[in-house]
C-alpha positions in Angstrom: 15.5 -20.2 -69.4 14.8 -19.9 -66.5 13.9 -22.7 -64.2 10.7 -22.7 -61.6 10.2 -23.7 -58.5 7.1 -24.2 -57.5 6.0 -22.0 -54.5 7.4 -22.9 -51.2 4.4 -22.9 -48.3 5.8 -20.3 -45.3 4.4 -21.3 -41.9 4.5 -17.9 -39.7 6.6 -17.8 -37.3 5.4 -19.0 -34.0 5.3 -16.8 -31.1 4.8 -19.6 -28.2 8.5 -18.5 -26.9 6.7 -15.3 -26.4 3.5 -16.8 -24.9 6.0 -18.6 -22.7 8.7 -16.1 -22.0 5.1 -13.8 -21.0 3.6 -16.8 -18.5 6.3 -16.8 -16.7 6.8 -13.0 -16.6 3.1 -13.4 -15.0 4.0 -15.8 -12.3 7.0 -14.2 -11.5 5.1 -11.1 -10.4 2.0 -12.7 -8.6 4.7 -15.0 -6.7 6.5 -11.4 -6.7 3.5 -9.6 -4.3 2.2 -12.8 -2.7 6.4 -12.6 -0.9 6.2 -9.2 -0.8 2.6 -9.4 1.5 4.5 -12.6 3.5 7.9 -10.8 4.3 5.5 -7.7 5.2 3.1 -8.9 8.0 6.0 -11.6 9.5 7.9 -7.4 9.5 5.1 -6.3 11.7 4.8 -9.0 13.6 8.4 -8.7 14.3 8.5 -4.7 14.6 5.5 -6.0 17.7 7.2 -8.5 19.4 9.5 -6.1 19.4 8.4 -3.3 20.6 7.8 -5.8 24.2 3.6 -5.5 23.2 2.1 -9.7 24.3 -0.9 -9.4 21.8 0.6 -9.3 18.4 -0.8 -12.5 16.8 -4.2 -12.7 17.4 -5.8 -15.4 18.5 -8.5 -17.2 17.0 -11.5 -17.8 19.3 -13.6 -19.2 16.7 -12.5 -22.9 18.0 -14.3 -24.6 20.5 -11.6 -25.4 24.0 -11.4 -28.9 24.9 
């Protein structure tokens, strides 16, 4: 006679690794977009300066001079 083993409960596979991977990917994409924006602004400023202009960086005139 075959022995009957008690049914083992199978826990569903954890998706923790997939969620962490997704969060890391989203964070890298956001950081990449920020980096593109910052480097784009710096490149535009350098292009302006290299063309010989003197009014490349805007001056904030709202603060009171002391």
